[in-house]
C-alpha positions in Angstrom: -15.7 24.1 16.3 -14.9 22.0 19.4 -12.3 22.6 22.2 -8.9 21.7 20.5 -7.3 18.8 22.2 -4.1 17.9 22.8 -1.6 14.9 22.1 2.3 14.2 22.4 1.6 12.1 18.5 -1.7 12.5 16.4 -1.7 9.3 13.9 -3.3 9.8 10.9 -5.0 6.3 9.6 -6.3 2.9 11.9 -4.9 0.5 8.7 -2.1 -1.5 9.6 -0.1 1.2 9.4 -1.4 3.3 11.7 -1.9 0.1 14.2 1.7 -1.3 14.3 2.2 2.7 14.8 0.7 2.6 17.4 1.6 -0.8 19.1 5.7 0.4 18.9 4.4 4.4 19.8 3.4 2.3 22.9 6.5 -0.1 23.3 9.6 2.1 22.8 7.3 5.7 24.3 5.4 4.9 27.2 5.1 8.1 28.6 3.7 9.5 25.3 -0.1 10.4 24.8 -1.8 9.8 21.7 -4.6 9.4 18.9 -5.4 7.5 16.5 -7.9 9.9 13.7 -9.7 7.5 11.0 -11.8 9.0 8.0 -14.0 5.6 8.1 -16.2 4.2 10.2 -13.9 0.8 10.7 -10.3 -0.2 10.9 -8.3 -1.8 8.5 -8.1 0.8 6.2 -7.2 -1.8 2.4 -8.8 -4.8 4.5 -12.1 -3.4 5.2 -12.9 -1.1 2.8 -11.8 -3.3 -0.7 -15.3 -6.5 -0.7 -14.6 -7.8 -3.7 -15.1 -11.2 -4.5 -11.7 -13.0 -3.6 -10.1 -9.6 -1.7 -7.0 -11.9 -0.7 -3.2 -10.6 0.6 -0.8 -11.0 -2.5 2.0 -11.2 0.1 2.7 -13.5 2.6 1.3 -13.2 5.9 4.3 -13.7 7.7 5.6 -10.4 6.7 2.2 -9.1 5.2 1.8 -9.6 9.9 3.3 -7.6 12.3 6.6 -9.1 13.7 5.3 -8.9 17.4 2.5 -10.6 16.8 2.5 -14.0 14.9 0.4 -15.2 12.1 -1.7 -18.4 13.7 -3.5 -18.7 10.4 -3.4 -22.0 8.2 -3.2 -19.9 5.3 -0.2 -17.6 4.2 -1.7 -15.6 1.1 -4.5 -14.6 3.1 -8.6 -13.7 2.1 -9.1 -10.3 3.5 -11.8 -11.1 6.1 -9.3 -13.1 8.4 -6.5 -10.1 8.0 -8.9 -8.4 9.1 -9.6 -10.1 11.9 -5.5 -10.0 12.7 -5.8 -6.5 12.7 -9.0 -6.2 15.5 -6.9 -8.4 17.6 -3.9 -6.4 16.7 -5.5 -3.4 18.4 -8.1 -5.2 21.3 -4.9 -6.7 22.3 -3.0 -3.7 23.3 -5.5 -1.4 24.2 -5.0 0.1 21.0 -8.8 0.2 20.2 -9.9 2.5 22.7 -7.8 5.0 21.1 -9.3 5.0 17.8 -12.1 8.1 16.6 -13.6 7.1 14.1 -15.7 8.9 11.0 -12.8 11.7 12.2 -11.6 12.5 8.2 -8.6 14.9 8.6 -8.3 17.9 6.0 -6.1 20.2 6.9 -3.3 20.2 8.8 -0.9 23.3 10.3 2.8 23.6 12.2 3.9 26.2 14.2 7.8 26.9 14.6 6.6 29.8 17.9 4.7 26.8 20.0 6.3 23.7 17.9 2.7 22.2 17.2 0.5 21.0 14.2 -2.8 22.0 14.3 -5.1 19.3 12.9 -8.9 20.0 11.7 -11.2 16.7 11.4 -14.5 16.5 10.0 -16.7 14.4 12.3 -18.6 12.4 9.0 -21.7 11.8 10.6 -22.3 15.3 12.7 -20.4 17.3 10.2 -18.6 19.0 13.0 -15.3 20.5 12.9 -13.3 19.2 15.6 -9.3 20.1 15.9 -6.7 18.7 17.7 -2.8 19.5 18.4 -0.1 17.8 19.0 3.9 17.6 18.3 4.4 15.2 15.9 2.1 14.2 13.1 2.9 10.6 12.5 0.9 10.0 8.4 -0.2 6.8 7.9 -2.7 7.4 5.7 -1.5 4.9 2.8 -1.0 5.7 0.0 -3.9 6.0 -2.3 -7.3 7.9 -2.6 -10.8 6.3 -0.4 -12.9 8.6 -2.4 -12.3 6.6 -5.8 -10.2 4.8 -7.7 -8.9 5.5 -11.2 -10.8 4.6 -14.0 -10.1 5.7 -17.7 -12.2 7.1 -20.1 -14.0 4.5 -22.3 -16.1 6.1 -24.5 -19.3 4.8 -25.0 -19.9 3.6 -21.2 -22.8 5.8 -20.7 -24.6 3.0 -23.8 -24.1 0.2 -21.8 -27.4 -2.2 -20.2 -25.5 -3.9 -17.1 -23.8 -3.1 -14.4 -19.9 -1.0 -14.2 -18.4 -2.1 -10.5 -15.4 -0.4 -10.1 -13.7 -2.7 -7.6 -12.8 -0.3 -5.0 -16.7 0.5 -4.4 -18.5 -3.2 -4.5 -22.3 -3.0 -4.6 -23.3 -5.5 -1.6 -24.7 -9.2 -2.6 -24.0 -8.2 -5.4 -25.6 -11.7 -7.9 -22.7 -12.6 -10.6 -24.3 -15.8 -11.4 -25.0 -17.4 -14.7 -23.6 -14.0 -15.8 -20.9 -13.3 -18.2 -18.1 -10.9 -16.8 -15.4 -9.0 -18.4 -12.9 -7.6 -16.2 -10.8 -4.9 -17.5 -7.2 -5.0 -16.1 -3.9 -7.3 -15.5 -2.8 -5.8 -12.4 -3.5 -7.3 -8.7 -7.0 -7.0 -8.6 -7.9 -8.8 -11.7 -5.9 -11.8 -11.1 -7.6 -12.0 -8.0 -11.4 -11.0 -9.4 -11.6 -13.0 -11.7 -10.9 -17.0 -10.6 -13.1 -16.0 -8.0 -15.8 -14.9 -10.1 -15.6 -17.7 -12.2 -17.0 -19.6 -10.1 -21.0 -18.6 -10.7 -20.7 -16.6 -13.9 -21.0 -18.4 -16.7 -17.8 -17.2 -17.8 -15.4 -14.4 -17.3 -13.3 -12.8 -19.1 -10.2 -10.4 -18.1 -10.0 -7.9 -20.6 -6.0 -6.2 -20.8 -4.0 -4.2 -23.0 -0.5 -5.8 -21.9 0.6 -9.1 -20.0 1.7 -9.0 -16.7 3.8 -10.9 -14.7 1.8 -13.7 -13.3 3.5 -16.3 -10.6 1.7 -19.0 -9.0 2.5 -20.3 -5.5 1.3 -22.7 -3.0 -1.3 -20.8 0.0 0.3 -22.2 3.0 3.5 -22.1 4.0 4.3 -25.8 4.0 8.1 -25.2 6.9 6.2 -22.7 8.4 3.9 -25.9 9.4 6.5 -27.4 10.4 8.2 -25.2 12.8 4.6 -24.7 13.9 4.6 -28.2 15.4 7.9 -28.5 16.6 8.7 -25.0 18.3 6.9 -21.7 19.9 5.0 -19.6 18.1 6.9 -16.7 18.7 10.0 -18.7 17.4 8.6 -20.2 14.4 6.9 -17.1 13.3 10.0 -14.9 13.6 12.1 -17.9 11.9 9.5 -18.3 9.3 9.4 -14.6 8.4 13.6 -13.8 8.7 13.0 -16.6 5.8 10.6 -15.4 3.9 11.9 -12.2 3.7 15.5 -13.5 2.5 13.6 -15.2 -0.6 12.2 -12.1 -1.5 15.9 -10.8 -0.9 17.1 -12.7 -3.3 14.4 -13.1 -5.8 14.4 -9.0 -6.6 17.8 -9.1 -7.1 18.1 -11.9 -9.7 15.0 -9.5 -11.3 17.8 -6.9 -11.1 20.7 -8.9 -12.0 19.4 -11.6 -14.6 16.4 -10.2 -15.3 16.3 -12.7 -18.5 16.8 -15.7 -16.5 14.2 -15.4 -14.6 11.6 -14.1 -17.6 12.2 -17.4 -18.5 11.8 -19.6 -15.4 8.5 -17.4 -14.9 7.1 -17.7 -18.3 8.1 -21.7 -17.9 5.9 -22.5 -14.7 2.7 -20.4 -16.8 3.3 -22.7 -19.6 3.6 -25.5 -17.5 0.2 -24.6 -16.5 -1.8 -24.1 -18.9 -0.1 -26.5 -21.3 1.8 -26.4 -24.7 -1.5 -25.0 -27.0 -1.8 -21.6 -25.1 -0.5 -18.6 -26.3 1.5 -17.9 -23.4 3.7 -15.0 -25.4 1.0 -13.0 -26.4 -1.5 -12.7 -23.0 1.4 -13.7 -20.4 4.8 -12.6 -21.8 5.4 -8.9 -20.9 7.3 -6.5 -22.7 9.2 -5.1 -19.1 11.6 -7.0 -16.9 10.4 -8.4 -13.6 10.0 -6.9 -11.4 9.8 -2.7 -13.4 6.1 -3.6 -12.0 4.7 -4.8 -9.7 4.2 -9.4 -10.2 0.3 -10.7 -10.1 0.3 -14.2 -7.4 -1.5 -16.4 -7.2 -2.4 -18.7 -4.9 -2.1 -22.9 -6.3 -2.7 -21.4 -9.5 -6.6 -20.3 -9.4 -6.4 -18.1 -12.3 -4.9 -20.6 -14.4 -7.4 -23.6 -12.9 -10.3 -21.6 -13.9 -8.9 -20.6 -17.1 -8.2 -24.8 -18.3 -11.5 -25.4 -17.0 -13.4 -23.5 -19.6 -14.7 -21.0 -17.2 -12.4 -18.1 -17.8 -10.2 -16.2 -20.6 -8.2 -14.6 -21.1 -8.3 -11.3 -24.5 -5.4 -9.0 -25.4 -6.4 -6.4 -27.1 -7.4 -1.9 -26.7 -10.5 -0.7 -26.3 -12.8 0.6 -29.4 -16.2 1.4 -27.5 -18.1 0.1 -24.8 -21.8 -0.5 -26.4 -25.1 -1.5 -25.1 -24.2 -4.9 -25.0 -20.8 -5.4 -24.4 -17.1 -4.1 -25.3 -15.9 -4.0 -29.2 -12.1 -4.4 -29.4 -9.9 -2.8 -31.7 -9.4 -5.9 -33.7 -13.2 -6.3 -34.4 -14.4 -8.5 -32.0 -16.4 -7.7 -29.5 -17.3 -9.5 -26.0 -20.8 -9.5 -24.5 -20.7 -9.3 -20.8 -24.0 -8.4 -18.1 -21.7 -6.4 -15.8 -18.0 -4.5 -16.4 -15.6 -4.8 -13.7 -12.8 -2.3 -14.0 -10.5 -3.5 -12.3 -8.1 -0.2 -13.9 -5.8 0.4 -10.5 -6.1 2.9 -7.9 -5.8 7.3 -7.7 -2.1 7.5 -5.8 -2.3 10.7 -3.3 0.5 12.8 -1.4 -0.9 12.4 2.5 -4.0 11.7 3.3 -5.4 14.6 0.5 -5.0 16.4 3.3 -4.1 20.6 3.0 -0.9 21.3 5.3 0.6 25.0 5.9 3.9 25.8 7.8 3.7 28.7 10.0 1.2 29.4 7.0 2.9 28.9 4.0 1.4 26.4 1.9 3.3 23.0 1.4 3.0 21.7 -1.8 5.0 18.1 -1.9 6.1 17.7 -5.0 8.9 21.1 -4.4 10.6 18.7 -1.4 12.8 17.0 -1.8 12.1 13.1 0.6 14.3 12.2 3.5 15.5 8.5 4.2 11.9 7.8 2.1 9.8 9.0 5.1 9.4 12.7 5.9 9.8 16.1 3.9 12.6 18.8 3.8 11.5 22.1 5.6 8.1 20.3 7.1 8.6 19.6 11.1 7.7 17.3 13.6 6.5 14.4 10.7 6.8 10.8 9.7 5.2 9.1 6.9 4.7 5.3 6.3 4.8 4.1 2.9 5.4 0.3 2.1 7.5 -1.7 -0.1 6.3 -1.5 -3.9 8.8 -5.4 -4.3 8.1 -6.9 -0.6 5.6 -6.2 2.1 4.1 -3.5 2.9 4.6 -4.1 7.1 8.0 -4.6 6.3 8.7 -1.0 5.9 5.8 0.2 8.2 8.0 -1.7 11.2 11.1 0.7 9.9 9.2 3.7 9.7 7.0 3.1 13.5 10.7 2.6 14.9 12.4 5.1 13.4 9.4 7.3 15.2 10.1 6.0 18.3 13.8 6.5 18.3 13.6 10.3 17.0 10.8 10.8 19.3 12.9 9.5 22.5 16.1 11.7 20.6 14.1 14.4 20.7 13.5 14.0 24.5 16.9 13.0 25.4 18.3 16.4 23.5 15.1 18.5 25.1 14.4 19.7 21.3 10.1 20.3 20.5 11.3 20.4 16.6 12.9 18.0 14.8 13.1 19.3 10.3 15.0 17.5 8.1 16.5 19.9 6.1 19.2 20.4 3.3 22.9 20.9 3.8 25.9 23.2 1.9 26.6 19.7 -0.3 23.3 18.6 -0.8 22.6 22.3 -2.9 22.4 21.4 -6.4 21.6 17.7 -6.7 19.8 15.8 -8.8 16.2 15.4 -9.1 14.7 11.7 -9.4 11.4 10.7 -9.4 10.5 9.3 -5.7 9.7 5.5 -7.1 12.1 5.3 -9.6 13.2 2.1 -12.1 9.2 1.3 -12.0 7.1 1.7 -14.7 3.5 0.7 -13.3 0.9 3.4 -14.8 -0.9 4.0 -11.7 2.4 5.6 -10.3 3.7 6.9 -13.3 0.2 9.0 -13.3 0.8 10.6 -10.0 5.2 10.8 -9.2 4.5 14.5 -10.2 2.5 14.9 -7.8 5.4 13.1 -5.2 8.3 14.8 -3.5 12.2 14.4 -5.2 14.6 12.3 -4.9 18.0 13.7 -4.5 21.1 11.3 -5.8 23.1 10.7 -2.2 21.8 9.6 1.4 19.5 10.5 3.6 17.7 12.4 1.0 16.3 8.8 -1.2 13.5 6.6 -1.0 15.7 3.3 -2.2 12.6 1.0 -1.7 15.7 -1.7 -0.5 15.7 -3.4 2.6 19.2 -3.7 2.9 19.8 0.5 2.1 17.0 0.6 4.3 18.5 -1.1 7.3 21.8 0.8 7.3 20.1 4.4 6.3 17.7 4.2 8.4 17.8 2.1 10.7 21.4 1.2 11.9 22.3 5.6 11.3 22.8 7.5 14.0 18.9 9.9 14.3 21.1 13.1 14.4 22.2 13.2 10.8 23.0 16.4 11.0 20.4 16.9 7.8 17.9 16.3 11.0 18.2 19.1 12.8 16.9 19.7 15.9 15.6 23.1 17.8 13.5 23.9 20.7 10.0 25.7 20.5 10.8 29.3 20.0 7.9 30.0 22.7 10.6 28.6 25.2 13.6 30.2 24.5 
């Protein structure tokens, strides 16, 4: 085992959140040393992991991009490689790339109140060497899903299929699907991306879904952003476009809460217009839930609708009876012949990067903790984790969390304290427990919600997932709010 290395702040994960956290740390806490541990051989997280055809953002890049670095590309709905280049450029311009330790998979983290430090154990994935780091503060930017494998339900008979079965999280290099019959199981963001992308070369692509998802078409260029860029300085144009898109997102989301039927009618009207009067929209694109009860799917320039209209793709709404040698037998008795089956069936959610945590020797079960502002955990010191918005761009919340982390660190420096721990006060005892993410019925969330921390019924024990509430609860409220307690390390007392 190597000798322990100390840094003030240890960031776990070199994706969009970790790189953003490092930038804010450099700007707001320049005296703090930091290192980023990344379990994979490259930076980028999601944007390096996923390699399926057509991989792209489903949020506009003026809000998925960082507040401090303008998105310069013409397309505001961008492809994965362009987003990865943007992240690499951000890291390189700010010297963040020199702070990343690649292939360092964190497995354990233990807190000592005596010394007010985390001891973090990582395995070097190439050499299998065990490495130890100590830090005063832990910034968890490891995302929300398992990088080991995606979620695949049990499909009877799948072992009999003679073709290829592929999960988008583990897309094989150089897969040739030219002239092949493809069935994509699923109807979420990945499925609506893969289907039109593969339809360009495949003989035919079928999107097989148990139930419909809301699908909204939108141009991949932002016309207002294009105009602003021509007449204003780059940063100004970007800031205005970002503010505009945040406001529009908030407005649209609020309308889905107050006038769900009206929004549903508008969305389905757009689908009917795109697919024509003879298409069975009610069967294939009319969900049983209200808009934004689950994440909506964005399709740039209506590419999925175009593939359907050209006869290159189709949607089948049915249940799987079993997988056969040559395809899929459905509950209705119909069969879908396939050379390739793509299981776009979702992700496996995890808490904090599948790492084992202890505080003063006690194992932490995060399901027994209370969320603090959606970024901390009751009785877990000097730790902030980043989880983005489910109803807006991930980076908007990553920015909020990074700024909060820097304010917290600066408050500790100012007060001469070494430990910051969210603790339930007398008035917080007996709170009504709610799911960590409430009012969101997506299967990938519901499957794992029992592993997540509890949410209370009043601030700061909330995870509101609303920009306006976060602005009040996280951005504007004082760091020392009575629930976040500040103490000196025992060794220094």
